[in-house]
BADO-644320 format. One record per residue (C-alpha): residue in three letters; x, y, z. Coordinates in pm, 1 decimal. Layout:
ATOM   res         xx         yy         zz
ATOM   ALA          X          Y          Z
...
***
This chain:
ATOM   res         xx         yy         zz
ATOM   UNK      748.3    -1159.3     -152.8
ATOM   UNK      899.8     -849.0     -355.7
ATOM   UNK     1253.9     -849.3     -171.2
ATOM   UNK     1471.6    -1103.8       44.8
ATOM   UNK     1635.6     -980.9      323.9
ATOM   UNK     1944.9    -1097.6      182.7
ATOM   UNK     1908.8     -852.0     -130.7
ATOM   UNK     1955.2     -511.0      125.9
ATOM   UNK     2191.7     -384.7       93.0
ATOM   UNK     2433.0     -392.0      370.0
ATOM   UNK     2794.1     -217.2      537.8
ATOM   UNK     2595.6       65.8      629.2
ATOM   UNK     2833.7      415.0      714.6
ATOM   UNK     2714.2      698.1      831.6
ATOM   UNK     2815.3     1097.5      878.4
ATOM   UNK     2731.2     1366.4     1051.8
ATOM   UNK     2834.0     1754.5     1027.5
ATOM   UNK     2808.5     1962.5     1278.8
ATOM   UNK     2855.8     2267.1     1142.2
ATOM   UNK     3067.5     2149.5      879.7
ATOM   UNK     3282.7     1937.3     1114.8
ATOM   UNK     3239.8     1578.7     1126.5
ATOM   UNK     3094.6     1451.4     1438.2
ATOM   UNK     3333.4     1110.1     1663.1
ATOM   UNK     3194.9      900.8     1850.0
ATOM   UNK     2822.8      865.2     1701.6
ATOM   UNK     2618.2      581.6     1917.9
ATOM   UNK     2309.8      594.2     1698.0
ATOM   UNK     2105.7      843.7     1419.8
ATOM   UNK     1785.2      849.5     1354.0
ATOM   UNK     1640.5     1074.5     1074.3
ATOM   UNK     1202.6     1111.0      985.2
ATOM   UNK     1161.8     1180.2      665.1
ATOM   UNK      868.0     1523.0      597.6
ATOM   UNK      545.5     1374.1      620.3
ATOM   UNK      285.2     1559.2      522.3
ATOM   UNK      212.6     1913.8      632.5
ATOM   UNK      499.4     1828.1      893.6
ATOM   UNK      837.7     1893.8      950.3
ATOM   UNK     1113.9     1622.6      901.3
ATOM   UNK     1338.2     1547.8     1280.7
ATOM   UNK     1637.2     1409.2     1402.5
ATOM   UNK     1774.0     1221.9     1686.4
ATOM   UNK     2165.3     1163.3     1745.6
ATOM   UNK     2375.8     1007.2     2032.1
ATOM   UNK     2737.5     1043.1     2038.5
ATOM   UNK     3047.6      977.5     2334.0
ATOM   UNK     3312.6     1173.6     2368.7
ATOM   UNK     3605.1     1109.1     2364.5
ATOM   UNK     3984.2     1293.6     2536.0
ATOM   UNK     4081.6     1362.9     2169.2
ATOM   UNK     3701.8     1528.1     2112.4
ATOM   UNK     3728.4     1856.1     1911.3
ATOM   UNK     3426.8     1948.6     2068.9
ATOM   UNK     3419.9     1838.3     2340.7
ATOM   UNK     3106.0     1882.3     2643.4
ATOM   UNK     3175.4     2250.7     2737.9
ATOM   UNK     3127.7     2319.7     2309.8
ATOM   UNK     2809.6     2171.5     2348.7
ATOM   UNK     2727.7     2323.1     2658.8
ATOM   UNK     2809.2     2663.3     2554.2
ATOM   UNK     2492.4     2702.6     2312.1
ATOM   UNK     2363.0     3037.2     2360.1
ATOM   UNK     2276.5     3224.5     2051.5
ATOM   UNK     2489.9     2990.6     1880.6
ATOM   UNK     2284.5     2783.4     1559.4
ATOM   UNK     2379.4     2415.4     1495.9
ATOM   UNK     2345.7     2304.7     1138.5
ATOM   UNK     2326.6     1929.9     1111.3
ATOM   UNK     2424.6     1717.0      794.8
ATOM   UNK     2378.8     1361.5      775.1
ATOM   UNK     2519.8     1134.7      489.8
ATOM   UNK     2510.6      790.6      495.3
ATOM   UNK     2693.3      521.9      231.3
ATOM   UNK     2606.8      102.4      131.4
ATOM   UNK     2778.9     -139.4       52.5
ATOM   UNK     3169.2       21.4       23.1
ATOM   UNK     2990.4      359.4     -210.0
ATOM   UNK     2990.0      728.7     -170.9
ATOM   UNK     2837.3      923.6      137.3
ATOM   UNK     2458.9     1048.0      -11.8
ATOM   UNK     2321.7     1353.5      176.7
ATOM   UNK     1984.2     1211.9      354.1
ATOM   UNK     1898.6     1493.4      603.3
ATOM   UNK     1993.8     1844.7      646.2
ATOM   UNK     1879.0     2026.0      962.9
ATOM   UNK     1948.0     2226.0     1305.7
ATOM   UNK     1983.1     2164.5     1658.6
ATOM   UNK     1709.2     2249.1     1867.0
ATOM   UNK     1801.3     2044.4     2180.0
ATOM   UNK     2031.1     1847.3     2378.3
ATOM   UNK     2090.5     1624.3     2704.3
ATOM   UNK     2470.4     1652.9     2839.3
ATOM   UNK     2501.0     1305.8     3051.3
ATOM   UNK     2856.1     1411.2     3238.2
ATOM   UNK     2905.2     1048.7     3450.4
ATOM   UNK     2830.9      846.5     3097.9
ATOM   UNK     3027.6     1145.8     2871.4
ATOM   UNK     2742.9     1123.9     2616.1
ATOM   UNK     2480.5     1353.0     2442.9
ATOM   UNK     2173.1     1332.0     2326.6
ATOM   UNK     2081.6     1586.1     1998.3
ATOM   UNK     1759.6     1672.1     1894.0
ATOM   UNK     1626.6     1864.8     1605.8
ATOM   UNK     1353.6     1962.6     1290.7
ATOM   UNK     1526.1     2008.2      922.4
ATOM   UNK     1486.8     2345.2      756.6
ATOM   UNK     1109.7     2366.7      819.3
ATOM   UNK     1204.9     2507.4     1186.1
ATOM   UNK     1268.7     2834.6     1051.0
ATOM   UNK      898.4     2938.0      971.1
ATOM   UNK      776.0     2727.0     1300.7
ATOM   UNK      957.0     2919.1     1483.6
ATOM   UNK      834.9     3284.2     1358.2
ATOM   UNK      511.9     3446.1     1370.0
ATOM   UNK      315.1     3627.2     1134.8
ATOM   UNK      341.9     3986.3     1156.3
ATOM   UNK      175.9     4118.1      803.7
ATOM   UNK     -183.3     3990.0      671.8
ATOM   UNK      -99.3     3906.7      339.4
ATOM   UNK     -420.3     3961.4      203.1
ATOM   UNK     -307.7     4105.6     -138.0
ATOM   UNK      -44.5     3870.7     -228.9
ATOM   UNK     -111.5     3546.6     -371.3
ATOM   UNK        5.4     3178.3     -209.4
ATOM   UNK      310.2     3109.1     -395.5
ATOM   UNK      389.6     3503.7     -357.2
ATOM   UNK      385.2     3470.3       57.7
ATOM   UNK      559.0     3117.8      -12.7
ATOM   UNK      857.4     3342.5     -259.7
ATOM   UNK      843.8     3602.6        8.3
ATOM   UNK      867.4     3415.7      357.3
ATOM   UNK     1147.4     3182.6      194.9
ATOM   UNK     1386.8     3499.0       48.5
ATOM   UNK     1314.6     3647.3      453.0
ATOM   UNK     1532.9     3364.1      588.1
ATOM   UNK     1806.9     3304.2      337.3
ATOM   UNK     1593.9     3041.1      131.2
ATOM   UNK     1582.9     2973.5     -250.8
ATOM   UNK     1196.5     2888.1     -325.8
ATOM   UNK     1050.3     2631.9     -583.5
ATOM   UNK      689.7     2718.6     -606.1
ATOM   UNK      409.6     2623.3     -821.1
ATOM   UNK      249.0     2937.6     -930.6
ATOM   UNK      -73.4     3071.0     -778.2
ATOM   UNK     -335.4     3277.4     -908.8
ATOM   UNK     -593.6     3368.2     -570.6
ATOM   UNK     -494.5     3651.7     -379.9
ATOM   UNK     -536.4     3501.3      -32.0
ATOM   UNK     -775.0     3762.7       96.0
ATOM   UNK    -1070.8     3599.7     -171.7
ATOM   UNK    -1060.4     3299.4       18.0
ATOM   UNK    -1413.3     3377.0      222.7
ATOM   UNK    -1609.3     3710.7       74.7
ATOM   UNK    -1489.1     4021.5      203.8
ATOM   UNK    -1736.1     4042.1      520.0
ATOM   UNK    -1535.8     3761.4      694.8
ATOM   UNK    -1223.5     3753.3      563.7
ATOM   UNK    -1029.9     3612.4      868.6
ATOM   UNK     -683.3     3739.1      705.8
ATOM   UNK     -753.0     4080.5      667.2
ATOM   UNK     -889.0     4142.2     1021.7
ATOM   UNK     -524.4     4020.1     1143.3
ATOM   UNK     -658.6     3656.0     1320.3
ATOM   UNK     -316.5     3508.9     1146.4
ATOM   UNK     -105.5     3782.9     1291.0
ATOM   UNK     -169.3     3699.5     1640.8
ATOM   UNK     -200.4     3380.6     1668.0
ATOM   UNK      -37.3     3168.4     1370.0
ATOM   UNK      330.9     3101.0     1291.3
ATOM   UNK      480.5     3097.3      937.9
ATOM   UNK      483.2     2709.6      848.5
ATOM   UNK       98.9     2739.2      968.3
ATOM   UNK       42.0     2971.5      744.5
ATOM   UNK      196.1     2803.2      443.5
ATOM   UNK       21.8     2480.0      494.1
ATOM   UNK     -307.5     2625.1      533.0
ATOM   UNK     -291.2     2808.6      198.4
ATOM   UNK     -153.7     2472.0       65.1
ATOM   UNK     -419.7     2330.9      159.4
ATOM   UNK     -653.9     2543.6        7.6
ATOM   UNK     -390.3     2512.3     -345.2
ATOM   UNK     -358.7     2162.2     -301.2
ATOM   UNK      -27.3     2208.1     -298.7
ATOM   UNK      231.5     2055.9      -50.0
ATOM   UNK      509.7     2234.6      127.0
ATOM   UNK      787.8     2125.1      256.1
ATOM   UNK     1172.8     2194.0      267.3
ATOM   UNK     1503.7     1994.6      161.2
ATOM   UNK     1837.2     2206.8      251.8
ATOM   UNK     1863.5     2540.1      185.6
ATOM   UNK     1529.5     2519.7      -35.6
ATOM   UNK     1122.8     2540.8       56.1
ATOM   UNK      887.1     2376.4     -219.5
ATOM   UNK      574.3     2512.3     -271.8
ATOM   UNK      432.4     2252.0     -555.4
ATOM   UNK      144.6     1999.8     -640.7
ATOM   UNK      269.5     1709.2     -460.2
ATOM   UNK      489.9     1449.8     -627.8
ATOM   UNK      276.0     1134.3     -825.5
ATOM   UNK      310.0      871.2     -535.6
ATOM   UNK      573.6      583.7     -604.9
ATOM   UNK      560.3      238.0     -706.6
ATOM   UNK      381.8       18.0     -402.4
ATOM   UNK      641.4     -149.2     -194.0
ATOM   UNK      506.0     -485.5     -118.9
ATOM   UNK      543.9     -624.6      263.1
ATOM   UNK      539.8     -982.4      242.9
ATOM   UNK      468.2    -1297.9      451.7
ATOM   UNK      509.3    -1632.8      358.3
ATOM   UNK      588.1    -2001.5      450.4
ATOM   UNK      865.6    -2216.5      375.5
ATOM   UNK      837.2    -2551.3      346.1
ATOM   UNK      926.8    -2630.4      714.0
ATOM   UNK      652.8    -2381.3      810.7
ATOM   UNK      820.1    -2153.3      971.9
ATOM   UNK      714.3    -1776.1      866.7
ATOM   UNK      906.9    -1592.4      606.1
ATOM   UNK      907.4    -1199.8      515.9
ATOM   UNK     1087.7     -962.6      426.0
ATOM   UNK     1010.6     -748.4      715.2
ATOM   UNK     1185.0     -792.2     1068.0
ATOM   UNK      895.6     -685.8     1225.3
ATOM   UNK      521.0     -625.8     1108.5
ATOM   UNK      254.7     -512.7     1322.4
ATOM   UNK     -136.5     -467.7     1166.5
ATOM   UNK     -366.8     -290.7     1395.1
ATOM   UNK     -755.5     -220.3     1338.5
ATOM   UNK    -1005.2       53.0     1496.2
ATOM   UNK    -1349.5     -160.4     1586.1
ATOM   UNK    -1536.3      151.9     1614.3
ATOM   UNK    -1385.3      277.4     1329.1
ATOM   UNK    -1466.9      -56.4     1112.3
ATOM   UNK    -1834.2       93.3     1008.4
ATOM   UNK    -1951.9      343.7      757.0
ATOM   UNK    -1819.9      730.1      874.1
ATOM   UNK    -2118.2      998.4      891.8
ATOM   UNK    -2012.3     1349.2      926.1
ATOM   UNK    -2250.8     1648.5      925.4
ATOM   UNK    -2131.4     1994.0      887.4
ATOM   UNK    -2360.6     2321.3      972.9
ATOM   UNK    -2249.1     2670.3      920.6
ATOM   UNK    -2418.4     3018.5      989.4
ATOM   UNK    -2289.1     3213.6      682.8
ATOM   UNK    -2307.2     3546.5      823.1
ATOM   UNK    -2297.4     3775.7      458.1
ATOM   UNK    -2620.2     3568.5      370.8
ATOM   UNK    -2743.6     3536.5      726.1
ATOM   UNK    -2859.3     3153.0      620.8
ATOM   UNK    -2761.6     2810.6      775.6
ATOM   UNK    -2597.9     2600.1      550.0
ATOM   UNK    -2555.9     2219.0      608.3
ATOM   UNK    -2321.6     1975.7      455.4
ATOM   UNK    -2303.1     1572.0      472.3
ATOM   UNK    -2057.2     1315.5      328.0
ATOM   UNK    -2035.0      919.1      401.2
ATOM   UNK    -1726.4      773.6      376.6
ATOM   UNK    -1739.2      347.1      323.2
ATOM   UNK    -1548.3       93.6      520.2
ATOM   UNK    -1276.2     -123.6      325.7
ATOM   UNK    -1504.4     -369.8      358.3
ATOM   UNK    -1871.4     -406.2      348.9
ATOM   UNK    -2033.4     -309.9      689.9
ATOM   UNK    -2348.7     -563.0      822.8
ATOM   UNK    -2662.8     -360.9      682.0
ATOM   UNK    -2789.8     -371.2     1044.0
ATOM   UNK    -2547.0     -173.7     1193.1
ATOM   UNK    -2568.5      176.9     1124.0
ATOM   UNK    -2254.3      450.0     1017.4
ATOM   UNK    -2071.9      618.1     1303.9
ATOM   UNK    -2223.4      944.5     1309.9
ATOM   UNK    -2055.3     1297.0     1354.0
ATOM   UNK    -2120.8     1653.6     1361.7
ATOM   UNK    -1917.7     1938.5     1319.5
ATOM   UNK    -2001.7     2350.3     1317.3
ATOM   UNK    -1782.5     2589.3     1096.9
ATOM   UNK    -1864.8     2955.8     1064.0
ATOM   UNK    -1860.3     3109.8      713.7
ATOM   UNK    -1853.2     2858.0      452.6
ATOM   UNK    -2078.7     2866.5      124.3
ATOM   UNK    -2312.4     2496.7       53.0
ATOM   UNK    -1984.5     2365.3     -169.3
ATOM   UNK    -1793.2     2443.5       89.8
ATOM   UNK    -1974.6     2302.3      397.8
ATOM   UNK    -1970.3     1962.9      168.4
ATOM   UNK    -1616.6     1993.8       69.2
ATOM   UNK    -1575.8     1987.2      443.4
ATOM   UNK    -1769.6     1724.6      568.5
ATOM   UNK    -1618.6     1465.1      266.7
ATOM   UNK    -1259.8     1572.8      415.2
ATOM   UNK    -1363.0     1561.7      762.2
ATOM   UNK    -1515.3     1138.7      701.1
ATOM   UNK    -1245.6     1089.5      545.4
ATOM   UNK     -955.5     1232.5      842.3
ATOM   UNK    -1146.9     1003.4     1030.2
ATOM   UNK    -1207.4      692.3      820.0
ATOM   UNK     -847.1      669.5      772.8
ATOM   UNK     -719.9      582.4     1123.2
ATOM   UNK     -968.8      247.7     1118.5
ATOM   UNK     -627.5       28.1      993.9
ATOM   UNK     -301.6      115.6     1048.2
ATOM   UNK       59.2     -128.8     1028.9
ATOM   UNK      398.7      -63.2     1117.8
ATOM   UNK      707.7     -222.8      979.3
ATOM   UNK     1029.3     -215.7     1037.4
ATOM   UNK     1287.0     -372.7      744.3
ATOM   UNK     1662.3     -403.4      679.8
ATOM   UNK     1744.4      -40.2      576.1
ATOM   UNK     1609.5       82.0      223.6
ATOM   UNK     1696.7      448.2      195.7
ATOM   UNK     1487.5      462.5      -94.3
ATOM   UNK     1153.3      412.0      100.4
ATOM   UNK      985.2      767.6      147.4
ATOM   UNK      638.1      905.6      257.7
ATOM   UNK      586.1      894.2     -129.2
ATOM   UNK      625.4      510.7     -124.6
ATOM   UNK      258.4      306.7      -92.1
ATOM   UNK      234.9       -5.7       56.4
ATOM   UNK      113.3     -335.5       15.8
ATOM   UNK       83.8     -648.6      261.8
ATOM   UNK       68.0     -986.3      114.8
ATOM   UNK       53.2    -1318.2      180.5
ATOM   UNK      -95.3    -1324.9      535.6
ATOM   UNK     -480.2    -1483.3      420.3
ATOM   UNK     -636.8    -1152.9      546.8
ATOM   UNK     -806.8     -890.6      485.2
ATOM   UNK     -478.1     -691.3      518.9
ATOM   UNK     -368.0     -785.7      209.6
ATOM   UNK     -451.2     -576.9     -117.9
ATOM   UNK     -464.7     -240.6       11.4
ATOM   UNK     -308.9       80.9      -44.0
ATOM   UNK     -154.2      166.1      262.8
ATOM   UNK       38.5      541.5      249.1
ATOM   UNK      298.5      640.2      508.2
ATOM   UNK      227.9      843.6      824.7
ATOM   UNK      619.3      836.7      935.5
ATOM   UNK      924.2      674.8      765.7
ATOM   UNK     1199.6      682.6     1002.1
ATOM   UNK     1616.6      527.2      951.2
ATOM   UNK     1836.8      472.5     1187.1
ATOM   UNK     2178.3      377.3     1230.0
ATOM   UNK     2312.8      226.7     1550.4
ATOM   UNK     2541.2       -5.9     1617.8
ATOM   UNK     2340.8     -263.8     1745.2
ATOM   UNK     2057.2     -291.4     1494.4
ATOM   UNK     2284.6     -146.1     1207.2
ATOM   UNK     2089.1       23.0      946.2
ATOM   UNK     1668.5      -24.6      986.6
ATOM   UNK     1376.6      130.2      784.1
ATOM   UNK     1047.2      212.9      986.3
ATOM   UNK      743.1      276.0      842.0
ATOM   UNK      402.4      377.2     1016.5
ATOM   UNK       79.1      398.4      745.2
ATOM   UNK     -265.4      423.0      728.3
ATOM   UNK     -535.2      323.6      466.1
ATOM   UNK     -600.6      637.2      330.7
ATOM   UNK     -369.1      887.9      185.3
ATOM   UNK     -345.0     1219.0      383.7
ATOM   UNK     -310.7     1405.1       76.8
ATOM   UNK     -657.2     1260.8      -46.6
ATOM   UNK     -763.9     1522.1      255.4
ATOM   UNK     -606.1     1832.8       38.1
ATOM   UNK     -677.6     1823.3     -294.9
ATOM   UNK     -762.4     2189.2     -326.6
ATOM   UNK    -1067.6     2162.4     -585.9
ATOM   UNK    -1339.3     2271.8     -403.1
ATOM   UNK    -1148.4     2501.4     -143.4
ATOM   UNK    -1352.0     2370.3      111.3
ATOM   UNK    -1240.9     2468.8      445.5
ATOM   UNK    -1008.8     2228.5      691.4
ATOM   UNK    -1157.3     2274.5     1015.0
***
């Protein structure tokens, strides 16, 4: 096993600031790191005391008030290090138990809550990201791009120029769509919007299983659950049909994604068909490949709870060893990494991961459309 429970850092201390002031009476603190094309979130529970500087009335009177949250963590008597920042979206006040539960998102919330009001067809993706960040008072760290967004399609079916986005899409959806086209990952940390090429995945972390001399099962996990969808445990074939309005032709693309374990030759692949308008042949093939990967990534999932490890992130690749099954030796890519601190369980990290990297769906190389 790669790491024993005894070697994990203990004595966790958590600090939460609300608009710069420390929150007292913390009962539980939980935060989920942002995933691929998703925002991070947090959940906090606290109790009120007679001398609480911010009592129930302060929290209840939240009309037109923004409450910024900063979560910091200290391990083994060390200094507090920032873990998460965001803003409160909602709260649930319990006046009988004198408790309150807070929920919110990270800095990407400002983009999620703002609808597109312009078409931006004469700007590049990186210019749009910078413009949107500055409009919310954020700094931008971007990878420069060269293509004007109005040229993703031929002019005769330019949905951006037609104003389709401005009626139905918020700013975060636009950033994610542009990121998928360019092979770029948008996320927010603190007061900075990052619109950059995805980072190199962190070295793998092994979730080990074994037996001691008495036959008792041992692991560096508190719990480990391995799941497999049998309906996905066969080859996946995707066909994409498209009517190209500019060329007045029907375009077809297809792709087959092999399962992790070779299936019986007598078992036909599971077939899926999609219709996506206005694609070129290359775009239809790229869309078929990505849709096939999107379906196949749900074949195997794992869920593990571990003693708290603040260095585990959505960029960590996980492996399993010692089960003696074909779950061993496969890379698993996180869909959720959640950290929590409670009096009952201490500092704990919960990981949900799948057998395909979601980044493999958005390499940006072909410009294919994601349905």
